[in-house]
Structure formats: C-alpha cells, structure tokens
C-alpha positions as semicolon CSV with decimal commas, in nm:
position;residue;x (nm);y (nm);z (nm)
1;M;8,829;8,278;5,187
2;S;9,183;8,251;5,385
3;I;9,212;8,502;5,690
4;K;9,556;8,683;5,655
5;L;9,506;8,873;6,037
6;V;9,440;8,723;6,364
7;A;9,369;8,994;6,652
8;I;9,440;8,859;6,994
9;D;9,368;8,949;7,315
10;I;9,576;8,825;7,596
11;D;9,419;8,804;7,984
12;G;9,155;8,539;7,947
13;T;9,231;8,422;7,609
14;L;9,620;8,377;7,501
15;V;9,761;8,350;7,816
16;N;9,602;8,068;8,038
17;N;9,496;8,170;8,459
18;N;9,887;8,121;8,543
19;R;9,950;8,373;8,274
20;E;10,146;8,118;8,077
21;I;10,189;8,075;7,675
22;T;10,121;7,703;7,587
23;P;10,319;7,503;7,400
24;E;10,021;7,467;7,179
25;I;9,957;7,800;7,145
26;F;10,301;7,895;7,061
27;E;10,321;7,583;6,787
28;A;10,005;7,709;6,611
29;I;10,128;8,107;6,595
30;Q;10,471;7,998;6,483
31;K;10,289;7,783;6,205
32;T;10,057;8,121;6,093
33;K;10,304;8,347;6,106
34;A;10,523;8,105;5,873
35;A;10,219;8,090;5,653
36;G;10,213;8,490;5,581
37;V;9,913;8,537;5,838
38;K;9,942;8,894;6,062
39;I;9,913;8,766;6,408
40;V;9,892;9,114;6,597
41;I;9,848;9,102;7,010
42;A;9,525;9,358;7,089
43;T;9,596;9,468;7,419
44;G;9,518;9,769;7,660
45;R;9,865;9,788;7,758
46;P;10,187;9,985;7,651
47;L;10,430;9,839;7,380
48;L;10,625;9,789;7,724
49;G;10,433;9,610;7,912
50;V;10,387;9,341;7,641
51;K;10,721;9,321;7,513
52;N;10,810;8,948;7,680
53;I;10,474;8,837;7,506
54;L;10,613;8,988;7,141
55;E;10,944;8,854;7,210
56;S;10,835;8,505;7,356
57;L;10,609;8,467;7,023
58;N;10,876;8,606;6,754
59;L;10,663;8,900;6,671
60;L;10,937;9,168;6,688
61;D;11,015;9,112;6,317
62;T;11,003;9,423;6,057
63;G;10,586;9,382;5,948
64;D;10,480;9,266;6,303
65;Y;10,228;9,519;6,467
66;V;10,050;9,516;6,773
67;I;9,752;9,730;6,899
68;T;9,872;9,887;7,225
69;Y;9,643;10,087;7,485
70;N;9,308;9,938;7,387
71;G;9,331;10,068;7,054
72;A;9,464;10,426;7,068
73;L;9,791;10,326;6,911
74;V;9,866;10,072;6,635
75;Q;10,298;10,006;6,702
76;A;10,548;9,855;6,475
77;T;10,684;9,579;6,680
78;A;11,038;9,625;6,555
79;T;11,044;9,978;6,632
80;G;10,780;10,130;6,818
81;E;10,707;10,354;6,556
82;A;10,312;10,453;6,561
83;F;10,104;10,397;6,248
84;I;9,786;10,499;6,454
85;D;9,815;10,728;6,720
86;E;9,458;10,896;6,912
87;P;9,553;11,089;7,204
88;L;9,336;11,264;7,467
89;T;9,394;11,618;7,480
90;Y;9,469;11,870;7,756
91;D;9,076;11,969;7,740
92;D;8,975;11,598;7,762
93;Y;9,211;11,555;8,044
94;L;9,098;11,880;8,239
95;D;8,716;11,730;8,184
96;I;8,791;11,403;8,283
97;E;9,017;11,487;8,608
98;M;8,742;11,743;8,689
99;E;8,493;11,478;8,696
100;S;8,664;11,195;8,865
101;R;8,693;11,509;9,190
102;R;8,280;11,544;9,134
103;L;8,249;11,138;9,154
104;D;8,558;11,093;9,429
105;T;8,721;10,819;9,235
106;P;9,105;10,814;9,196
107;L;9,238;10,835;8,853
108;H;9,537;10,846;8,664
109;S;9,635;10,905;8,315
110;I;9,876;10,720;8,119
111;T;10,159;10,857;7,833
112;M;10,373;10,643;7,619
113;S;10,644;10,599;7,894
114;T;10,489;10,714;8,258
115;I;10,174;10,676;8,460
116;Y;10,095;10,978;8,639
117;T;9,851;10,992;8,938
118;H;9,701;11,355;9,102
119;N;9,593;11,177;9,391
120;R;9,861;11,245;9,706
121;N;9,700;10,890;9,832
122;I;9,804;10,720;9,540
123;S;9,548;10,407;9,480
124;K;9,661;10,024;9,511
125;Y;9,513;10,019;9,159
126;S;9,780;10,278;9,012
127;I;10,027;10,073;9,181
128;N;9,931;9,736;9,002
129;E;9,934;9,882;8,686
130;A;10,224;10,017;8,732
131;Y;10,375;9,699;8,841
132;I;10,167;9,507;8,539
133;T;10,286;9,749;8,261
134;G;10,666;9,824;8,385
135;L;10,609;10,175;8,324
136;P;10,738;10,429;8,590
137;L;10,417;10,602;8,859
138;K;10,492;10,996;8,924
139;Y;10,255;11,213;9,099
140;R;10,165;11,551;8,944
141;T;9,931;11,833;8,941
142;A;9,640;11,889;8,683
143;E;9,815;12,179;8,604
144;E;10,180;11,985;8,478
145;M;9,972;11,746;8,316
146;S;9,966;11,997;7,992
147;K;10,332;11,940;7,867
148;H;10,227;11,570;7,841
149;E;10,063;11,356;7,533
150;I;9,776;11,119;7,772
151;I;9,722;10,813;7,581
152;K;9,461;10,690;7,807
153;M;9,322;10,821;8,159
154;M;9,154;10,545;8,407
155;Y;8,904;10,547;8,640
156;I;9,016;10,294;8,909
157;D;8,860;10,200;9,246
158;E;8,685;9,892;9,419
159;P;8,447;9,705;9,198
160;E;8,131;9,802;9,356
161;K;8,229;10,171;9,415
162;L;8,382;10,205;9,038
163;D;8,002;10,046;8,954
164;A;7,856;10,367;9,146
165;T;8,077;10,570;8,947
166;I;8,017;10,426;8,587
167;A;7,614;10,468;8,711
168;K;7,700;10,848;8,766
169;L;7,858;10,950;8,423
170;P;7,713;11,206;8,234
171;Q;7,576;11,149;7,877
172;R;7,840;11,359;7,732
173;F;8,115;11,159;7,841
174;R;7,986;10,842;7,621
175;E;7,928;11,054;7,318
176;R;8,276;11,246;7,384
177;Y;8,498;10,936;7,493
178;T;8,551;10,543;7,393
179;I;8,461;10,400;7,771
180;V;8,614;10,080;7,814
181;K;8,539;9,871;8,190
182;S;8,853;9,629;8,117
183;T;8,863;9,466;8,480
184;P;8,639;9,526;8,765
185;F;8,849;9,777;8,873
186;Y;8,941;9,957;8,597
187;L;8,758;10,188;8,379
188;E;8,959;10,322;8,116
189;I;8,872;10,663;7,886
190;L;9,011;10,723;7,526
191;N;8,983;10,933;7,267
192;K;8,685;10,894;7,059
193;N;8,848;10,779;6,737
194;A;9,017;10,490;6,980
195;S;8,914;10,136;7,026
196;K;9,018;9,769;6,952
197;G;8,779;9,753;6,668
198;L;8,905;10,090;6,458
199;A;9,210;9,983;6,533
200;V;9,171;9,640;6,368
201;Q;9,026;9,777;6,079
202;H;9,257;10,068;5,999
203;L;9,512;9,781;6,011
204;A;9,402;9,549;5,801
205;E;9,326;9,837;5,556
206;K;9,681;9,960;5,543
207;L;9,761;9,596;5,489
208;G;9,497;9,541;5,217
209;I;9,323;9,323;5,371
210;S;8,939;9,263;5,363
211;H;8,703;9,262;5,634
212;E;8,638;8,873;5,538
213;E;9,029;8,784;5,592
214;T;9,008;8,922;5,935
215;M;8,976;8,725;6,280
216;A;8,953;8,822;6,627
217;I;9,007;8,617;6,946
218;G;8,832;8,775;7,291
219;D;8,659;8,686;7,583
220;E;8,569;9,016;7,761
221;E;8,346;9,327;7,687
222;N;8,677;9,557;7,617
223;D;8,701;9,252;7,310
224;R;8,361;9,325;7,182
225;S;8,500;9,650;6,902
226;M;8,718;9,403;6,777
227;L;8,518;9,122;6,784
228;E;8,229;9,326;6,595
229;A;8,494;9,465;6,359
230;V;8,594;9,129;6,142
231;G;8,462;8,902;5,964
232;N;8,537;8,606;6,190
233;P;8,488;8,672;6,557
234;V;8,605;8,389;6,787
235;V;8,506;8,432;7,146
236;M;8,650;8,191;7,399
237;A;8,461;7,899;7,590
238;N;8,495;8,118;7,916
239;G;8,396;8,406;7,747
240;N;8,116;8,675;7,845
241;P;7,824;8,509;7,762
242;E;7,688;8,847;7,596
243;L;8,001;8,792;7,381
244;K;7,910;8,465;7,221
245;K;7,592;8,597;7,071
246;I;7,802;8,821;6,813
247;A;8,066;8,492;6,800
248;K;8,135;8,319;6,461
249;Y;8,297;8,104;6,633
250;I;8,336;7,917;7,011
251;T;8,667;7,806;7,092
252;K;8,809;7,605;7,366
253;S;8,881;7,772;7,688
254;N;9,226;8,008;7,774
255;E;9,278;7,702;8,031
256;E;9,249;7,459;7,712
257;S;9,508;7,650;7,483
258;G;9,158;7,783;7,305
259;V;9,357;8,045;7,094
260;A;9,532;7,749;6,925
261;H;9,283;7,502;6,877
262;A;9,080;7,857;6,683
263;I;9,394;7,912;6,448
264;N;9,419;7,505;6,396
265;E;9,067;7,472;6,307
266;W;8,971;7,803;6,141
267;V;9,262;7,953;6,009
268;L;9,566;7,679;5,909
C-alpha cells in the first residue's frame, strides 16, 4: 500500500549536523508533495520556531500541517489555526511548578507566543530555548500565570542534575502527564493527551489516511511515540539503538541525507 503521510523529526533527522537541509532532501520532499503525499514536520518547537524550515521546503500552502510542541498542537501552516490543541491547566502548572521547587530544578513554561520563567536567576537553557524558538522570554510569578494558556512546561538543568531530577519524579507525574526528554538538558512536560504519536494518529484520521499509509522518520526517544503510531517507522542510522528495534526500515544518517533516502526508497 502506498504511503500518503510522512511525519519527519527535525534535529538529527531532517537537518544535518550543521542544521542544514541538503539539496537531496529538498528535492525528495518537493517530489513527494507533488505526488500528493502529506509531509508533516513534527517538532517540540512552536510554529514560529520552524517557520523558516517550512518556508524553505514550500510547506506553507493550504492543506499543509505541522505538529508543534511535541504533539500538543497540530496546526495548519498557512494560518496557524490549531486542529489539535491539548494545553496544560493552571492546576497542572501549579503542580509542576511546586515540584520544580521541591527538586530545586529550574523551569520555564511556554505559551503560543512567549516563554515564561518563575526563576529570578534565569537559566541559560531558558535563554537558549528563546534563541532557538524565536519567542520572547519573560519573568512571571506563579500567580501571574493563571491568565495564560500553557502549551508545555520544561524542567531544565545540566544533564547530570536533570537526570537526578528525573529519577526523583513522583510516579503520579508519569501517570498524569506526557514526559519527554528532548535533549540532555530539557525535560518536557505536556498534557497526557499530547504526544507526537497521538498527533500523527489524529491528523491521519482527519485526512482519511489509514495506519498502513503512514510513515514517520526520527532518531531519538522523543520520536518513539510517533514511530510506534505509524505503519512504517523509519529510524536514522545515527538514531538511538533502542529505537532501531521498533523500526521497519533503517535509513542513512542525517549527514548522508537519510530522509531523502527513506522517501526515495519507500515512498516514491
């Protein structure tokens, strides 16, 4: 059965180690879109943080979609309109914020337009996130956050300290939230109904695309739900060895235009 939807992670997958999209990947994606296949970028970033990538790949047309905030939002790229919207509640915010104080771990929260931190000594990792996403970074107290719709929250720290925090998280956290370690220094906390995998499933259902007609390409643990949700999971050669165990296909590395290889071999 032919593939009709391909969800693609960015870092370590779509882009090479210099954060470039190679001509081979550009050409493969253009051919795929021209053939009527949906190309869906799946990222932890907000729409603003991937607008340049979507523009460079001609994925800003009516009918194009993007999965943002690791699945908390699925948006139409042309308008930004959300098809799936799974934010955190203010009670969630208070719970996660209180735990960050107990564990002495820096935290920031992200809305559609802004990154907020309650830490007076602002973490360099919050500054890094603002740089990567293009969102402004602002200080707000916990009380002031009640009027904001929070898409996701992130525990942020030096890798060894963050690992220690993860080990101390209460079991109820894992039951109540989707928790994804997206980098060695970022732990993302989302609504339980938010994940790349659920986002791909719901989008495919909306578009009338069957499970067997879906493909996902990724490289790290934060792509696991997406890879498990599709009929054709593809893992990069540079990907996590544990992920390769669930792959239907292993493609070339991100330094070898592995996304183009996957598309040319198993889609086109």
